[in-house]
Backbone as CSV, one residue per row, in Angstrom:
resi,resn,N_x,N_y,N_z,CA_x,CA_y,CA_z,C_x,C_y,C_z
1,MET,98.358,12.542,-182.944,99.042,14.000,-183.807,98.546,15.136,-183.183
2,GLU,99.166,16.179,-182.720,99.375,17.923,-181.787,98.572,18.703,-182.935
3,VAL,97.588,19.052,-182.995,97.308,20.384,-183.451,97.472,21.354,-183.355
4,VAL,98.385,22.472,-184.180,98.789,23.922,-183.654,97.993,24.816,-184.265
5,LEU,97.390,25.315,-183.627,96.381,26.571,-183.987,96.974,27.458,-184.394
6,PRO,96.957,28.276,-185.253,97.409,29.441,-186.207,97.599,30.426,-185.060
7,ARG,99.032,31.166,-185.339,99.102,32.426,-184.222,98.074,32.935,-184.106
8,ARG,97.585,33.836,-185.687,96.430,34.899,-185.548,95.105,34.482,-184.736
9,ASN,94.305,32.711,-185.272,93.354,32.800,-184.447,93.457,32.685,-183.212
10,THR,94.870,32.430,-182.349,95.217,32.128,-181.209,94.789,34.142,-180.179
11,MET,95.559,34.465,-181.214,95.002,36.115,-180.796,94.008,36.844,-180.720
12,MET,93.395,36.051,-181.749,91.642,36.147,-181.670,90.942,36.091,-180.529
13,GLN,90.987,34.553,-180.626,90.738,34.547,-179.514,90.981,35.472,-177.886
14,ARG,91.802,35.147,-177.661,92.159,35.954,-177.060,91.665,37.492,-176.840
15,THR,91.951,38.181,-177.733,90.995,39.922,-177.816,89.618,39.079,-177.569
16,VAL,88.922,37.975,-178.433,87.725,38.250,-177.907,87.240,37.854,-176.151
17,ARG,88.217,37.207,-176.095,87.498,36.827,-174.586,87.998,38.310,-173.576
18,LEU,89.164,38.987,-173.651,89.381,40.214,-172.972,88.073,41.430,-173.362
19,ILE,87.713,41.431,-174.597,86.159,42.011,-174.483,85.398,41.964,-174.106
20,PHE,85.215,40.489,-174.051,83.454,40.167,-172.955,84.480,40.440,-171.520
21,ILE,85.415,40.543,-171.098,85.546,40.904,-169.527,85.223,41.986,-169.453
22,GLY,85.964,43.030,-170.506,85.906,44.252,-170.301,83.874,45.002,-170.131
23,ALA,83.507,43.669,-171.122,81.890,44.375,-171.399,81.379,43.488,-169.968
24,PHE,81.722,42.686,-169.598,80.990,41.764,-168.223,81.002,43.094,-167.069
25,LEU,82.723,43.749,-166.843,82.935,44.474,-165.930,82.003,45.872,-166.195
26,SER,81.971,46.457,-167.318,81.123,47.623,-167.564,79.617,47.304,-167.020
27,LEU,79.388,46.174,-167.349,77.711,45.409,-167.160,77.619,45.750,-165.486
28,ALA,78.726,45.005,-164.968,78.591,45.488,-163.113,78.726,46.504,-162.325
29,LEU,79.792,47.282,-163.287,79.271,48.821,-163.001,78.144,49.754,-163.261
30,LEU,77.465,49.506,-164.272,76.205,49.875,-164.245,75.160,49.565,-163.353
31,LEU,75.044,47.864,-163.109,73.963,47.353,-162.418,74.014,48.047,-161.122
32,ALA,75.315,47.866,-160.204,75.786,48.602,-159.028,75.330,50.340,-159.235
33,ALA,75.735,51.242,-160.183,74.520,52.361,-160.231,73.440,52.009,-159.757
34,ALA,72.770,51.177,-160.644,71.151,51.005,-160.750,70.957,51.188,-158.974
35,ALA,71.654,49.930,-158.158,71.058,49.763,-156.995,71.864,50.854,-155.621
36,GLN,72.382,51.278,-156.637,72.938,52.526,-155.393,71.406,53.537,-155.624
37,ALA,71.532,53.817,-156.933,70.134,54.540,-157.276,68.756,54.294,-156.267
38,GLN,68.557,53.393,-156.594,67.524,52.489,-155.549,67.557,52.555,-154.336
39,ASP,69.034,52.447,-153.808,69.135,52.392,-152.657,68.715,54.020,-152.027
40,GLY,69.203,55.007,-152.648,69.165,56.088,-152.335,67.957,57.146,-151.942
41,GLN,67.046,56.378,-153.258,65.441,56.444,-152.887,64.851,56.326,-152.138
42,GLN,65.129,54.669,-151.707,64.052,53.886,-150.503,64.932,54.841,-149.076
43,ALA,65.797,55.084,-148.869,66.779,55.743,-147.692,65.586,57.243,-147.543
44,ASP,65.960,58.018,-148.659,64.952,59.295,-148.389,63.187,59.010,-148.284
45,ALA,63.127,57.913,-148.094,61.835,57.736,-147.857,61.214,58.274,-146.482
46,GLN,62.516,57.835,-145.700,62.236,58.649,-143.985,61.822,60.047,-143.923
47,GLN,60.623,60.352,-142.996,59.727,61.324,-143.048,59.770,61.188,-141.471
48,ALA,59.408,62.548,-141.015,58.916,62.650,-139.766,58.123,64.395,-139.485
49,ALA,57.516,64.242,-139.324,56.483,65.801,-138.809,56.969,66.612,-137.309
50,LEU,57.172,67.687,-137.442,57.588,68.936,-136.391,56.679,69.787,-136.567
51,ILE,55.913,69.838,-135.402,55.009,71.263,-134.832,55.254,71.749,-133.833
52,VAL,55.419,72.918,-134.475,56.086,74.034,-133.207,55.128,75.375,-132.528
53,ARG,54.738,75.771,-131.559,53.804,76.198,-131.242,54.204,77.411,-130.669
54,PHE,54.497,78.743,-131.073,54.686,80.231,-130.499,53.782,80.272,-129.639
55,SER,52.535,80.569,-130.294,51.401,81.037,-129.640,50.276,80.394,-130.024
56,ASP,49.030,80.841,-129.569,47.584,80.034,-130.366,48.053,80.810,-131.533
57,GLU,48.054,81.957,-132.367,48.033,82.451,-133.394,49.201,81.919,-134.047
58,ARG,50.148,81.691,-133.972,51.148,81.038,-134.369,51.980,79.903,-134.428
59,VAL,51.644,78.732,-135.564,52.065,77.496,-135.370,52.937,77.254,-136.749
60,GLU,54.065,76.374,-136.623,54.965,76.152,-137.600,54.718,74.772,-137.894
61,GLN,54.405,73.848,-139.244,54.268,72.348,-139.332,55.532,72.676,-140.318
62,ILE,56.589,71.404,-140.208,57.453,70.735,-141.177,57.638,69.312,-141.212
63,CYS,58.035,68.941,-142.509,57.773,67.843,-142.435,59.228,67.640,-142.683
64,VAL,60.376,66.667,-142.140,61.517,66.849,-142.894,61.891,65.248,-143.284
65,SER,62.978,65.226,-144.188,62.969,63.944,-144.684,64.225,64.019,-144.142
66,PHE,64.570,62.699,-144.140,66.439,61.788,-143.756,66.499,60.807,-143.734
67,THR,68.046,60.285,-143.922,68.147,59.097,-144.737,68.545,57.859,-143.521
68,GLU,68.773,58.234,-142.321,69.096,57.334,-141.310,67.718,56.329,-140.863
69,PRO,68.004,55.438,-140.720,66.839,54.798,-139.613,66.053,55.377,-138.340
70,GLU,67.151,56.181,-137.976,66.417,56.553,-136.863,67.202,58.336,-136.466
71,ILE,66.445,58.816,-135.657,67.371,60.362,-135.751,66.951,60.508,-133.842
72,THR,67.517,61.682,-133.202,66.862,62.017,-132.330,65.971,63.266,-132.484
73,GLY,65.320,63.369,-131.428,64.236,64.682,-131.547,64.635,66.222,-131.655
74,GLN,66.474,66.167,-131.123,67.067,67.298,-131.397,67.675,67.700,-132.577
75,GLU,67.473,66.203,-133.523,68.255,66.241,-134.566,67.547,66.719,-135.443
76,LEU,66.105,66.354,-135.041,64.946,66.283,-136.406,64.462,68.344,-135.838
77,LEU,64.812,68.747,-134.988,64.780,70.061,-134.737,65.259,70.984,-135.584
78,ALA,66.913,70.216,-135.326,67.796,70.889,-135.971,67.954,71.118,-137.637
79,ARG,67.398,69.763,-138.628,67.344,69.644,-139.725,65.645,70.586,-140.361
80,SER,65.232,71.239,-139.540,63.731,71.411,-139.909,64.032,72.868,-140.820
81,GLY,65.449,73.518,-140.161,65.632,74.506,-140.628,65.035,76.117,-139.872
82,LEU,64.690,75.941,-139.176,64.246,76.401,-137.570,65.659,76.797,-136.693
83,ALA,65.868,78.519,-136.929,67.171,78.664,-135.750,66.429,78.571,-134.356
84,PHE,67.116,77.868,-133.707,67.178,77.952,-132.006,68.446,77.929,-131.329
85,GLU,68.169,78.235,-130.226,69.385,78.378,-128.945,69.276,77.082,-127.882
86,LEU,70.438,76.163,-127.578,70.027,75.318,-126.839,71.386,75.340,-125.449
87,LEU,70.773,74.804,-124.093,71.472,75.089,-123.325,71.811,73.252,-123.004
88,SER,73.347,73.252,-123.068,73.441,71.802,-122.920,74.404,71.209,-121.541
89,SER,74.080,70.421,-121.147,74.856,70.124,-119.157,74.939,68.868,-119.593
90,GLY,75.553,68.493,-118.079,75.890,67.065,-118.273,74.665,66.046,-118.372
91,MET,73.773,66.463,-118.025,72.462,65.217,-117.953,71.599,65.856,-119.534
92,GLY,72.273,66.470,-120.296,71.871,66.752,-121.619,71.313,68.023,-122.299
93,SER,70.773,68.559,-122.774,70.014,69.852,-123.400,68.579,69.897,-123.082
94,GLY,68.689,71.497,-123.166,67.534,71.929,-123.593,67.130,73.041,-124.253
95,VAL,66.076,73.513,-124.636,65.731,74.226,-126.061,65.415,75.650,-125.290
96,CYS,66.287,76.801,-125.354,65.982,77.588,-124.907,65.430,78.900,-125.347
97,ARG,65.515,79.040,-127.070,64.730,79.915,-127.956,64.781,79.204,-129.283
98,VAL,63.484,79.325,-130.109,63.218,78.852,-131.139,63.024,80.098,-132.057
99,GLU,63.234,79.952,-133.141,63.368,81.534,-133.850,63.439,82.971,-133.026
100,ASP,62.171,83.615,-132.574,62.606,84.766,-132.297,61.864,84.819,-131.056
101,VAL,61.807,82.944,-130.176,60.576,83.374,-129.082,61.424,82.452,-127.947
102,GLY,61.902,82.925,-126.706,62.408,82.033,-125.975,63.629,83.204,-125.281
103,CYS,64.478,82.528,-124.526,65.532,83.149,-123.589,67.177,82.271,-124.420
104,SER,67.554,83.388,-124.222,69.078,83.515,-124.863,69.657,81.999,-123.938
105,SER,70.709,80.938,-124.665,71.524,80.418,-123.732,72.412,80.901,-122.669
106,ASN,72.539,81.843,-122.484,73.274,82.574,-121.567,72.049,82.172,-119.931
107,ASN,70.917,82.349,-120.517,69.841,82.457,-119.641,68.713,81.833,-120.280
108,CYS,69.209,80.259,-120.023,68.132,79.614,-120.978,66.096,79.708,-120.018
109,PHE,66.861,79.994,-118.449,65.086,80.129,-118.180,64.910,81.446,-117.289
110,CYS,65.425,82.148,-118.595,64.847,83.768,-117.813,63.622,84.191,-117.924
111,GLN,62.158,83.233,-118.594,61.338,83.522,-117.786,60.341,82.320,-116.656
112,CYS,61.512,82.003,-115.803,61.167,81.266,-114.675,62.025,81.737,-113.168
113,GLN,61.678,83.186,-113.018,62.551,83.462,-112.491,61.389,83.721,-110.918
114,GLY,60.359,83.975,-111.400,59.173,84.153,-110.032,58.437,82.867,-110.008
115,GLY,57.304,82.795,-109.661,56.070,81.860,-109.393,55.839,80.686,-110.387
116,ASP,55.963,81.522,-111.796,55.179,81.162,-113.009,56.711,80.999,-113.597
117,CYS,56.605,79.760,-114.880,57.361,79.265,-114.907,57.478,79.241,-116.361
118,VAL,57.796,80.038,-117.507,57.428,79.774,-119.363,58.479,79.388,-119.897
119,TYR,58.399,78.521,-120.848,59.493,78.032,-121.202,59.274,76.550,-122.269
120,TRP,60.113,76.725,-123.087,59.649,75.782,-124.144,59.744,74.418,-124.288
121,SER,58.351,73.520,-123.585,57.880,72.200,-123.514,58.179,71.017,-124.303
122,TYR,58.467,69.921,-124.406,58.892,69.111,-125.301,57.713,67.570,-125.559
123,TRP,57.212,67.799,-126.658,56.008,66.963,-126.832,56.001,65.736,-127.849
124,ARG,55.260,64.926,-127.697,55.570,63.446,-128.509,53.976,63.247,-128.972
125,LEU,53.771,62.935,-130.071,52.321,62.724,-130.473,52.473,61.025,-130.394
126,GLN,51.014,60.356,-129.886,51.414,58.955,-129.397,49.728,59.066,-130.165
127,GLU,49.069,57.367,-130.281,48.174,56.864,-130.356,46.573,57.736,-130.033
128,ASP,46.703,58.249,-128.736,45.885,58.829,-128.267,46.477,60.288,-127.813
129,GLY,46.803,60.825,-128.665,47.346,62.580,-128.459,48.452,62.771,-127.836
130,TRP,48.919,63.985,-127.596,50.246,64.569,-127.439,50.743,64.500,-126.106
131,ARG,51.930,64.054,-125.346,52.318,62.904,-124.068,53.503,64.354,-124.162
132,TYR,53.290,65.069,-122.811,54.363,65.824,-122.232,55.651,64.954,-122.109
133,SER,56.800,65.250,-122.778,57.973,64.301,-123.271,58.658,64.087,-121.087
134,GLY,59.152,63.397,-121.016,59.814,63.234,-119.848,61.248,62.958,-119.708
135,ILE,61.626,62.905,-120.959,63.107,63.122,-121.390,63.214,64.146,-122.376
136,GLY,64.364,64.436,-122.850,64.532,65.896,-123.474,64.667,65.277,-124.847
137,ALA,64.749,66.030,-126.026,64.946,65.795,-127.157,66.320,65.272,-127.868
138,HIS,67.222,64.976,-126.678,68.621,65.295,-127.292,68.300,62.996,-127.205
139,ALA,67.589,63.018,-126.164,67.473,61.090,-125.954,66.667,60.749,-126.793
140,THR,65.713,61.342,-127.256,64.409,60.750,-127.799,64.594,59.570,-129.088
141,VAL,64.045,59.161,-129.793,64.088,58.336,-131.297,63.456,58.960,-132.097
142,VAL,63.469,59.241,-133.038,62.304,59.983,-133.906,62.453,58.986,-135.167
143,THR,61.857,58.312,-135.412,61.778,57.228,-136.811,60.366,57.648,-138.034
144,ASP,60.519,57.348,-139.309,59.741,57.064,-140.025,58.325,57.423,-139.664
145,GLY,57.459,58.964,-139.722,56.079,58.708,-139.383,56.018,59.225,-137.839
146,SER,56.932,59.330,-137.175,56.719,60.032,-135.969,56.313,61.652,-136.049
147,VAL,56.034,62.135,-134.807,55.520,63.774,-134.669,55.926,63.520,-133.859
148,ASP,56.640,65.302,-133.358,57.440,65.816,-132.593,56.767,67.293,-132.553
149,GLY,56.586,67.745,-131.099,56.267,68.876,-131.110,56.500,69.876,-129.554
150,TRP,57.267,70.925,-130.154,57.524,72.347,-129.272,56.122,73.411,-129.472
151,SER,56.498,73.490,-127.886,54.947,74.406,-127.029,55.868,75.826,-126.569
152,TRP,55.806,76.808,-126.694,55.998,77.932,-125.902,55.162,78.019,-124.267
153,GLY,54.985,77.874,-123.685,54.105,78.391,-122.635,54.405,77.862,-121.410
154,PRO,53.381,77.983,-119.927,53.666,77.334,-118.681,54.453,76.041,-118.562
155,GLY,55.627,75.895,-118.578,56.665,74.768,-118.455,56.418,73.965,-117.042
156,SER,55.212,73.183,-117.138,54.527,71.884,-116.117,54.041,70.868,-116.336
157,VAL,53.968,69.474,-116.424,53.022,68.870,-116.773,51.802,69.115,-116.851
158,SER,51.391,69.748,-115.519,49.765,69.856,-115.298,49.682,71.465,-116.283
159,LYS,50.543,72.463,-116.448,49.825,73.706,-116.953,50.279,73.337,-118.164
160,ALA,50.695,73.126,-119.051,51.465,73.508,-120.211,50.441,73.020,-121.518
161,ILE,51.079,73.771,-122.152,49.703,74.211,-123.474,50.430,73.052,-124.389
162,SER,49.830,72.423,-124.761,50.109,71.057,-126.047,50.247,71.923,-127.074
163,PRO,51.113,71.296,-128.354,50.417,71.936,-129.774,49.319,71.237,-129.520
164,PRO,48.638,72.040,-131.574,47.211,72.007,-131.745,47.381,70.301,-132.130
165,PRO,46.147,69.543,-132.494,45.917,68.287,-132.659,46.508,68.424,-134.557
166,VAL,46.827,67.468,-134.373,47.392,67.516,-135.996,48.035,65.836,-136.282
167,THR,47.909,65.280,-137.423,48.381,63.879,-138.006,49.789,64.016,-138.686
168,PHE,50.870,62.950,-138.924,51.944,62.927,-139.636,51.063,63.309,-140.768
169,GLU,50.124,62.664,-141.758,49.737,62.817,-143.047,49.730,63.900,-143.330
170,GLU,48.232,64.828,-142.230,48.222,66.172,-142.759,49.268,66.905,-142.837
171,VAL,50.567,66.972,-142.016,52.253,67.778,-142.448,52.390,67.290,-143.273
172,CYS,52.982,66.312,-144.026,53.656,65.825,-145.190,52.819,65.761,-146.415
173,ALA,51.762,65.537,-146.219,51.044,65.397,-147.244,50.719,66.814,-147.543
174,ALA,50.820,68.036,-146.581,50.241,69.269,-147.025,51.970,69.768,-147.885
175,SER,52.790,69.251,-147.161,54.414,70.039,-147.606,54.394,69.110,-149.175
176,GLU,54.213,68.063,-149.415,54.211,67.416,-150.912,53.466,68.115,-151.986
177,GLU,51.693,68.378,-151.752,50.945,69.270,-152.241,51.590,70.642,-152.477
178,SER,52.022,71.017,-151.322,53.192,72.792,-151.639,54.484,72.408,-152.556
179,ALA,54.912,71.413,-152.500,56.078,71.300,-153.044,55.418,71.007,-155.125
180,ALA,54.365,69.864,-154.740,53.985,69.871,-156.145,53.457,71.234,-157.235
181,ASP,52.439,72.179,-156.288,51.888,73.517,-156.218,53.894,74.103,-157.158
182,GLU,54.521,74.136,-155.954,55.697,75.375,-156.801,56.692,74.592,-157.766
183,GLU,56.282,73.515,-157.895,56.711,72.803,-159.432,55.894,73.520,-160.354
184,ALA,54.443,73.112,-159.986,53.768,73.303,-161.427,53.758,74.983,-161.564
185,ALA,54.390,75.788,-160.665,53.924,77.405,-161.169,55.089,77.005,-161.716
186,ALA,56.491,76.904,-161.427,57.700,77.031,-162.223,57.877,76.592,-163.286
187,THR,56.801,75.509,-163.935,56.918,75.239,-164.862,56.242,75.411,-165.665
188,SER,55.174,76.501,-165.478,53.842,77.187,-165.922,55.028,79.164,-166.096
189,GLN,55.479,79.153,-165.608,56.396,80.088,-165.782,57.578,80.541,-166.834
190,ASP,58.119,79.002,-166.831,59.353,78.642,-168.075,58.575,78.786,-169.163
191,GLU,57.303,78.472,-169.267,56.380,78.091,-170.810,55.560,79.674,-170.935
192,THR,56.212,80.597,-170.325,55.651,81.926,-170.048,56.146,82.894,-171.432
193,PRO,55.760,83.574,-172.334,56.653,84.211,-172.536,57.207,85.492,-171.941
194,ALA,58.668,85.711,-172.356,59.042,86.423,-171.577,58.561,87.961,-170.728
195,SER,58.059,88.598,-171.888,57.421,89.586,-171.701,56.212,89.327,-170.966
196,VAL,55.561,88.371,-170.354,54.591,88.695,-169.628,55.241,87.765,-168.577
197,ALA,56.149,87.152,-168.762,56.561,86.737,-167.101,57.345,87.794,-165.749
198,GLU,57.387,88.829,-166.942,58.062,89.946,-166.623,57.138,90.695,-165.530
199,VAL,56.187,91.336,-166.375,55.250,91.913,-165.312,54.474,90.640,-164.109
200,ALA,54.106,88.999,-164.745,53.332,88.316,-163.727,54.291,88.079,-162.574
201,ALA,55.917,88.650,-162.345,56.703,88.016,-161.592,56.910,88.256,-160.353
202,SER,56.585,87.099,-159.381,56.275,86.878,-157.696,57.478,86.479,-157.390
203,PRO,57.454,86.925,-156.475,58.801,86.524,-155.240,58.143,85.029,-154.735
204,ALA,59.308,84.150,-155.635,59.250,82.729,-155.285,59.077,82.488,-153.560
205,ALA,58.474,81.452,-153.330,58.330,80.659,-152.122,59.216,80.017,-151.867
206,ASP,59.836,80.120,-150.253,60.684,78.998,-149.892,60.299,77.458,-150.153
207,PRO,61.182,77.136,-150.859,61.437,75.554,-151.063,60.955,75.069,-149.673
208,GLY,60.338,73.707,-149.311,59.995,73.260,-147.892,61.195,72.162,-148.198
209,VAL,62.107,71.640,-146.965,62.511,70.404,-146.343,62.639,69.558,-147.417
210,GLU,61.254,69.016,-147.312,61.074,67.777,-148.291,61.543,67.724,-149.808
211,SER,60.701,69.237,-149.835,61.049,69.093,-151.568,62.622,69.061,-151.844
212,THR,63.196,69.729,-150.723,64.914,70.047,-151.599,65.551,68.625,-151.163
213,ALA,65.508,68.340,-150.291,65.839,66.983,-149.828,65.444,65.821,-151.063
214,ASP,64.638,65.742,-151.434,63.861,64.934,-152.161,64.940,65.194,-153.803
215,ASN,64.775,66.673,-154.574,65.300,67.310,-155.558,66.838,66.711,-155.263
216,GLY,67.681,66.831,-154.653,69.235,66.951,-154.047,69.359,65.455,-154.238
217,ALA,68.370,64.359,-153.397,68.618,63.123,-153.797,68.565,62.528,-155.118
218,ALA,67.499,63.127,-155.615,67.343,62.242,-157.309,68.851,63.049,-158.205
219,ASP,68.948,64.345,-157.881,70.274,64.883,-158.718,71.225,63.983,-158.478
220,GLY,71.683,63.723,-156.820,72.747,62.805,-156.874,72.233,61.487,-157.284
221,ALA,71.471,60.933,-157.313,71.385,59.240,-158.278,71.888,59.723,-159.090
222,GLU,71.448,60.267,-160.320,71.362,60.543,-161.403,73.318,61.003,-161.864
223,GLN,73.712,61.778,-161.317,75.020,61.918,-161.187,75.653,60.701,-161.159
224,SER,75.380,60.095,-160.218,76.226,58.758,-159.847,76.044,57.603,-161.118
225,SER,74.696,57.749,-161.765,74.378,56.994,-162.667,74.982,57.212,-163.960
226,ARG,75.398,58.223,-164.367,76.165,59.251,-165.209,77.827,58.761,-164.712
227,SER,78.012,58.685,-163.958,79.687,58.891,-163.160,79.847,57.275,-164.128
228,TYR,79.092,56.041,-163.311,79.066,54.987,-163.556,79.580,54.653,-165.137
229,LEU,78.122,55.083,-165.602,78.487,54.700,-167.221,79.680,55.446,-168.064
230,ILE,80.036,56.834,-167.516,81.265,57.334,-168.372,82.131,56.629,-167.463
231,TYR,82.016,55.824,-166.392,83.409,54.837,-166.102,83.663,54.068,-166.860
232,GLY,82.818,52.984,-166.959,82.546,52.158,-167.708,82.765,51.850,-169.075
233,THR,82.695,53.002,-169.509,82.911,53.000,-170.944,84.656,53.880,-171.054
234,ILE,84.839,54.044,-170.479,86.316,54.448,-170.433,86.996,53.283,-170.260
235,VAL,86.615,52.168,-169.349,87.449,50.729,-168.956,87.151,50.324,-170.365
236,VAL,86.034,50.048,-171.237,85.516,49.400,-172.476,86.909,49.540,-173.268
237,GLY,86.464,51.199,-173.810,87.461,52.313,-174.639,89.102,51.660,-174.728
238,LEU,89.152,51.551,-173.327,90.829,51.335,-173.244,91.437,49.533,-173.358
239,LEU,90.419,49.095,-173.108,90.634,47.878,-173.214,90.937,47.386,-174.810
240,VAL,90.047,48.112,-175.281,89.856,47.704,-177.068,91.095,48.316,-177.098
241,LEU,91.234,49.434,-177.330,92.414,50.065,-177.476,93.855,48.979,-177.316
242,LEU,93.912,49.080,-175.919,94.760,48.075,-175.501,94.694,47.170,-176.412
243,LEU,93.733,46.092,-176.923,93.964,44.751,-177.654,94.678,45.446,-178.717
244,LEU,93.954,46.127,-179.702,94.143,46.391,-181.108,95.642,47.112,-181.097
245,GLY,96.528,47.073,-180.097,97.593,47.576,-179.856,98.150,46.591,-180.286
246,ARG,98.011,45.517,-178.875,99.242,44.445,-178.879,98.809,43.550,-180.105
247,VAL,97.501,43.529,-181.010,97.731,42.564,-182.317,98.037,43.064,-183.419
248,ALA,98.221,44.728,-183.267,99.071,45.631,-184.298,100.672,45.125,-183.962
249,ARG,101.226,45.044,-182.925,102.299,44.884,-182.597,102.931,43.038,-183.118
250,ARG,101.835,42.379,-182.697,102.232,41.252,-182.854,102.206,40.674,-184.941
251,ARG,101.575,41.534,-185.283,101.570,41.185,-186.746,103.202,41.465,-187.463
């Protein structure tokens, strides 16, 4: 004997089944958002240090964050925020000027016309100290924990002046501490009454490269998670409305 289920029960089963499917899709979207946010945080963990010696009295130390597994020394310099000029040729490229020190790209070796030659030498930090690089920065590989250096001075392997001794931890740890101090100072200013804040206001320091990249990554991950959550909610809502409409039409 064949049992025929009532039409209403059949429709209810279909409705419940579709609601479960919609909930499953929303959960999958949320899990994907969480995974993407975690991947973004892991990718942004790559850091390298850059030391630029303009003179014995003027040295820049910059911690650069990047998302790729590796970049070139030239890309590291480009992401440091320092202005520079390059001379490109078939054999690669050379740095002519960094900020206000050096020569223009039209005459990259303007201080090598006589017997002495002064230009930007490229260095890489090894376990035993600085090594004068035998290849250009366009062809070197920079990975997490690398330290690159540029030094303005005599341009020969025997006479070149290396950047000052430093470690990756000193540069990037100092950058993190500076970013933390700036964040604490900003929080303190936000909590200060307006009348006091106006008197005590001072020009804000430029944010470090690392701090800017980290904040951008965190904001991007948060916005991505919100987008997936909103999208999942919309999907479930549309499914429920669609099912309610079908049920109403068949009654």
